Structure formats: structure tokens, C-alpha cells
C-alpha positions as CSV (number, residue, x, y, z in Angstrom):
1,M,149.6,-50.9,309.8
2,R,151.0,-53.6,312.1
3,G,148.1,-54.4,312.4
4,Q,146.8,-54.9,308.7
5,E,150.6,-57.0,308.2
6,A,149.7,-60.0,310.8
7,E,146.9,-60.0,309.4
8,L,147.5,-60.8,306.0
9,S,150.3,-62.7,307.3
10,A,147.8,-65.0,309.1
11,K,145.9,-65.2,305.7
12,E,149.2,-66.8,303.8
13,L,150.0,-69.1,306.4
14,R,146.2,-70.4,306.3
15,F,146.4,-71.2,302.8
16,A,149.6,-72.8,302.4
17,L,148.7,-74.5,305.4
18,I,145.5,-76.3,303.3
19,F,147.6,-76.5,300.3
20,T,150.4,-78.3,302.8
21,L,147.6,-80.8,304.4
22,G,146.0,-81.4,300.2
23,I,150.0,-82.0,299.6
24,F,150.0,-85.0,302.7
25,V,147.0,-86.6,301.7
26,V,148.3,-87.1,297.9
27,E,151.8,-88.4,299.1
28,V,150.0,-90.7,301.2
29,V,148.2,-92.3,298.9
30,G,151.0,-91.7,296.1
31,G,153.4,-93.8,298.0
32,V,151.3,-97.4,299.0
33,V,150.4,-97.0,295.5
34,S,153.9,-97.1,294.1
35,N,155.4,-98.7,297.2
36,S,158.1,-96.0,297.3
37,L,159.4,-94.9,300.8
38,A,160.5,-91.9,299.3
39,L,157.4,-90.4,299.0
40,L,155.9,-92.1,302.4
41,S,158.8,-90.4,304.2
42,D,158.2,-87.2,302.7
43,A,154.3,-87.4,303.3
44,S,155.6,-87.3,307.2
45,H,158.0,-84.7,306.4
46,V,154.8,-82.2,305.1
47,F,153.4,-83.9,308.0
48,S,155.4,-82.3,310.3
49,D,156.4,-78.9,308.2
50,A,151.7,-78.4,308.4
51,F,152.1,-79.0,311.9
52,A,154.7,-75.7,311.7
53,L,152.5,-74.0,310.0
54,A,149.7,-74.6,311.8
55,L,152.0,-73.0,315.2
56,S,153.2,-70.6,313.0
57,Y,149.4,-69.2,312.3
58,L,148.7,-70.2,316.3
59,A,151.3,-68.1,316.9
60,I,150.6,-64.2,314.9
61,K,146.9,-64.9,316.3
62,I,148.5,-64.3,319.6
63,A,150.6,-61.8,319.0
64,S,148.1,-59.9,317.3
65,R,146.2,-59.6,320.8
66,P,147.0,-55.8,323.1
67,P,149.1,-55.0,325.3
68,S,147.7,-55.4,329.3
69,L,149.0,-55.5,332.6
70,S,150.6,-58.5,333.2
71,R,152.3,-57.5,329.2
72,T,153.0,-54.8,328.3
73,F,154.6,-55.6,325.7
74,G,151.3,-58.0,324.0
75,Y,152.3,-61.1,323.1
76,H,154.8,-60.9,319.7
77,R,157.4,-62.8,321.3
78,A,154.4,-65.8,320.9
79,E,156.6,-65.5,317.0
80,V,160.1,-65.7,318.2
81,L,159.0,-68.6,320.2
82,A,157.1,-70.4,317.3
83,A,160.1,-69.8,315.2
84,L,162.4,-71.4,317.9
85,V,159.7,-74.4,317.8
86,N,159.6,-74.8,314.1
87,G,164.1,-74.3,313.9
88,V,164.1,-77.3,316.5
89,L,161.3,-79.4,314.3
90,L,163.6,-79.3,311.2
91,L,166.6,-80.0,312.8
92,G,164.7,-82.7,313.9
93,I,163.8,-83.7,310.2
94,S,166.4,-83.7,308.8
95,L,168.4,-86.0,311.0
96,A,165.7,-88.1,310.6
97,I,166.5,-87.4,306.1
98,F,169.8,-88.2,307.1
99,H,168.8,-91.6,309.2
100,E,166.4,-92.8,306.3
101,A,168.8,-92.1,303.6
102,Y,171.4,-94.5,305.5
103,Q,169.5,-97.2,305.7
104,R,168.4,-97.0,301.9
105,F,171.8,-97.2,301.3
106,L,172.3,-101.0,303.1
107,S,168.9,-101.7,301.9
108,P,167.7,-99.6,298.4
109,P,164.2,-100.6,298.3
110,D,162.0,-101.3,294.6
111,I,160.2,-98.7,293.4
112,K,157.4,-97.9,290.8
113,L,158.8,-94.9,289.3
114,R,155.9,-93.7,287.5
115,E,153.8,-93.2,289.9
116,M,156.5,-91.6,292.2
117,L,157.7,-89.3,289.5
118,G,154.1,-88.2,288.8
119,V,153.2,-87.6,292.4
120,A,156.9,-85.7,292.8
121,V,155.6,-83.5,290.3
122,F,152.7,-82.6,291.6
123,G,154.3,-81.8,295.3
124,L,157.2,-80.0,293.2
125,A,154.0,-77.6,291.7
126,A,152.4,-77.0,294.7
127,N,155.2,-76.5,296.6
128,L,156.6,-74.6,294.7
129,F,153.3,-72.1,294.0
130,V,153.1,-71.7,298.5
131,M,156.5,-70.8,298.8
132,F,156.0,-67.9,296.5
133,R,153.3,-66.9,298.7
134,L,155.6,-67.1,301.1
135,R,158.4,-65.6,300.1
136,E,157.2,-62.1,300.4
137,H,156.4,-61.7,303.9
138,A,159.8,-64.3,304.8
139,H,161.8,-61.0,305.3
140,E,160.3,-59.0,307.7
141,D,158.4,-61.6,310.4
142,I,161.1,-64.3,311.8
143,N,157.6,-66.7,312.3
144,I,156.7,-67.2,308.7
145,R,160.4,-67.1,307.8
146,G,160.7,-70.6,309.4
147,A,157.1,-71.7,308.1
148,F,159.0,-70.2,304.4
149,L,161.9,-72.8,305.4
150,H,159.3,-75.8,306.2
151,V,158.2,-75.0,302.5
152,V,161.1,-75.1,301.1
153,G,162.5,-78.3,302.6
154,D,159.1,-79.7,301.0
155,T,160.2,-78.5,297.7
156,L,163.5,-79.3,298.2
157,G,162.3,-83.4,299.5
158,S,160.6,-83.3,296.0
159,V,162.7,-82.2,293.7
160,G,165.0,-84.8,295.8
161,V,162.5,-87.7,294.6
162,I,162.8,-86.6,291.0
163,V,166.2,-86.5,290.9
164,G,166.2,-89.6,292.1
165,G,163.7,-91.4,290.3
166,V,165.0,-90.0,286.6
167,A,168.5,-91.1,288.1
168,I,167.3,-94.7,289.2
169,Y,165.1,-94.8,285.3
170,L,168.7,-94.3,284.0
171,T,171.3,-95.6,285.3
172,G,169.4,-98.2,287.3
173,N,171.2,-97.9,291.0
174,T,168.7,-96.9,293.6
175,L,171.5,-95.2,295.9
176,A,170.6,-91.6,294.0
177,D,167.7,-91.3,296.1
178,P,169.9,-91.9,299.5
179,A,172.4,-89.9,297.9
180,V,170.2,-87.1,297.2
181,S,168.2,-87.0,300.6
182,A,171.2,-87.1,302.4
183,F,172.2,-83.8,300.6
184,I,168.8,-81.7,300.8
185,A,169.0,-82.9,304.4
186,A,172.2,-80.8,304.6
187,I,170.3,-77.9,303.3
188,I,167.7,-78.0,306.0
189,A,170.0,-78.3,308.5
190,V,171.8,-75.0,307.8
191,G,168.4,-72.7,307.7
192,A,167.4,-74.5,310.8
193,L,170.4,-73.5,313.2
194,R,170.3,-70.3,311.6
195,L,166.7,-70.0,312.7
196,V,167.6,-71.7,316.4
197,V,170.0,-69.4,316.4
198,E,167.9,-65.8,315.2
199,S,165.4,-66.8,317.7
200,L,167.7,-67.5,320.5
201,H,169.2,-64.0,320.2
202,I,166.6,-62.2,320.5
203,L,165.2,-64.2,323.6
204,L,168.0,-63.7,324.9
205,E,167.7,-59.8,324.6
206,G,170.7,-59.9,322.5
207,T,171.3,-56.7,320.4
208,P,169.7,-56.5,316.5
209,R,172.6,-57.6,314.0
210,H,172.2,-54.7,312.5
211,V,172.9,-52.0,315.3
212,D,176.2,-50.5,316.3
213,V,175.9,-49.8,320.0
214,L,179.2,-48.0,320.1
215,A,178.0,-46.2,316.4
216,L,174.2,-45.5,317.2
217,K,176.1,-44.3,321.1
218,R,178.9,-41.8,319.5
219,S,175.8,-40.4,316.9
220,L,173.9,-39.9,320.3
221,E,176.6,-38.1,322.1
222,S,177.2,-36.0,318.7
223,I,173.9,-34.1,319.5
224,A,174.0,-30.7,320.4
225,G,173.1,-30.2,324.4
226,V,174.0,-34.3,324.9
227,K,177.6,-33.9,327.0
228,D,176.9,-37.7,327.6
229,V,175.2,-41.2,327.1
230,H,175.8,-44.5,329.4
231,D,173.7,-47.4,329.9
232,L,172.5,-47.7,326.4
233,H,171.2,-50.7,326.2
234,V,168.8,-51.9,322.7
235,W,167.3,-55.6,322.2
236,A,164.5,-57.1,320.4
237,I,161.4,-57.6,321.4
238,C,160.4,-59.8,318.0
239,S,162.1,-58.9,314.7
240,H,160.2,-56.5,313.5
241,I,160.1,-54.6,317.3
242,N,163.0,-52.9,318.6
243,A,163.6,-51.4,322.1
244,A,166.2,-50.0,323.7
245,S,166.6,-47.0,327.1
246,A,169.5,-44.6,328.0
247,H,171.0,-42.9,330.6
248,I,171.3,-39.1,328.7
249,S,173.1,-36.4,330.8
250,V,172.2,-32.6,329.6
251,E,173.3,-29.3,331.3
252,D,170.2,-27.9,333.3
253,Q,168.0,-26.4,331.0
254,M,164.3,-25.5,331.0
255,I,162.3,-28.4,330.3
256,S,161.3,-27.0,327.1
257,Q,164.6,-27.3,325.4
258,L,165.2,-30.8,326.9
259,E,162.0,-31.8,325.2
260,K,163.9,-30.3,321.7
261,I,167.3,-33.0,322.4
262,Q,164.4,-35.6,323.3
263,R,163.4,-35.0,320.1
264,E,166.5,-35.5,318.1
265,V,167.5,-38.3,320.2
266,N,164.5,-40.3,319.0
267,E,164.8,-39.4,315.9
268,K,168.8,-40.9,315.9
269,F,166.9,-43.9,317.2
270,K,164.7,-44.0,314.6
271,E,167.9,-43.8,312.0
272,Y,168.9,-47.7,313.6
273,R,165.2,-49.2,313.3
274,I,164.7,-48.3,317.3
275,N,160.9,-47.9,317.5
276,H,160.9,-47.9,321.2
277,T,162.6,-45.9,323.8
278,T,162.8,-45.6,327.2
279,L,165.1,-42.2,328.0
280,Q,166.1,-41.2,332.1
281,F,167.7,-37.1,331.1
282,E,170.5,-36.4,334.1
283,C,171.6,-33.4,334.8
284,V,175.5,-32.3,335.3
285,G,177.6,-29.4,335.9
286,E,178.2,-26.9,338.2
287,R,175.1,-25.9,338.7
288,C,173.3,-29.3,339.0
289,E,175.6,-30.0,341.5
290,T,174.7,-27.1,344.3
291,G,171.6,-26.9,343.2
292,E,171.3,-23.8,341.6
293,G,169.6,-24.6,338.2
294,H,166.1,-24.2,337.2
295,G,164.6,-27.3,338.9
296,S,163.7,-28.8,335.7
297,F,164.1,-32.0,336.6
């Protein structure tokens, strides 16, 4: 099932990449014709986004490779690395937009509004189309979320160009363009920072946000036959694979009885969306200490 999802995500990213490159070409031509620095700046933003989409596409292809003896968990972390790079790129882009906005405050350029608005409207329509195509998968995959944020940034950039153009047309004040650009850069920076923080949290093997380790421990210890749970570790391999390991203390018993406890333990883990577990059962009680048990361990 995961293979089908990865193939679908790769297909959507390939589609988004082709569309984004098309937008880039149109904005470069439109920026030169209209003498609009805003469009040319947005075109450079779109080009960096095309690079990010290509990186995300490559990451999905790598992540879909099967596990090997040297990569027993497979290549799923490639998705997280791509998301981290995309987040850093977005932060860089937002800083570049802030700098460009500052320059425009100091020296507002002359702009051909008709050409500028025409290209911006085209870019907005195209970006909205791509954004809605990616939105469905953005909640499932951190890598797709990074690509989605790039497209959102492009969409906001097009909106900013249009709002700035309309404001200039109505007021004659060209400072509307850098003001809108700075606002867009702030929105991009917030989303990028969240993406970077989440990517680093996974790479540092932090506990998944939805897992309360103490509540999970109490839930496991509520299972009949489980005396204690310790050395409990929970981490994320990537945005859709969570793993856990634990030492579970039980009284001496037959293996057939132990397997029933193991099934119930794994069911508890599944309730927390943990789908890969490594369990070590330990014998506790007098029979274990004196060596009089069944020899099940």
C-alpha cells in the first residue's frame, strides 16, 4: 500500500515540477517585457521551487528502494532530508525577499502594470492548480509538505504581485509592492521554520508529537500478565513510520501464553500509530530467580 502511495506522490510531484518550470519561463519573459523587478524576483523564487520539487521527487524515488543489509530500515530518511533542505531553502528565499523589499523601499522601480498583472494572474491560476493537486498528500508525507509549502509560497508571491499592482494603479504609490512582498516573506518564513524544526526532530529521533510516552507505558502495564515496562523508546523513521523498543517484565510462563501478551502489546502500540516494534521480555518473580521456571526464556 505504501508503494502505491509513493508512486502517486511521485506522479503528483512530477506534474507539479513540469507546471512550475512552465510558470518560470512565462514569468521571466513577462518580467523582461514589463520591466517588472517584482516578476523577475518571483521568477527566481519559482526557479528555486522547481529545484526543490525536483529534490522531493528524487527523494521519493530513493525512499521507495527496498531495504538492504546496509540499510535495514530502507531509505525512508531520504524524504526527511529533502524536507529539511526544502525548509532551509524556503528560509533563504524569505530572507532574499526581505532584502529585495528593502531595496524597493529605497528605490521603487518603474513598472508596466498591464504586462505585470497579466503574467501575475496567469501565475496565480497555475500555482493554485498545482497547490490543490498537492494538498491531499501534504498531510501524509513531510517531503510532500515541503514541496507544497514551496508552491504556497509561489501562490502568495503571485497574489502579492497582483495586490501590489492594483495598489500602484489606484494610488500611484509604488511602495505597495515591497510592503506586500515583506508580508509574504514573513508567511513563508513561518512555514519554513516549522518544516525545519519537524525535520530535525525526526532526524534527532525525537518522540513523535502524537505519542505521550508515559500514557503509553501505563497502557502497556495495564495488560494482564505485564508486571513492568522499562527502557521504552519511541521514535520516527520518517513521517509515516514510527518505531518503538521496550523491555517488558512478565512472570515465568509458557511461550504460548507469552505470545498472547505480545499480541496485546503490539495492539496497544498500533493504537499510537507505532507500526514497528522490538520487544524484549524479561522474567520476574521467585521462580525466575531460583531457576525453577519452565525454561521459556
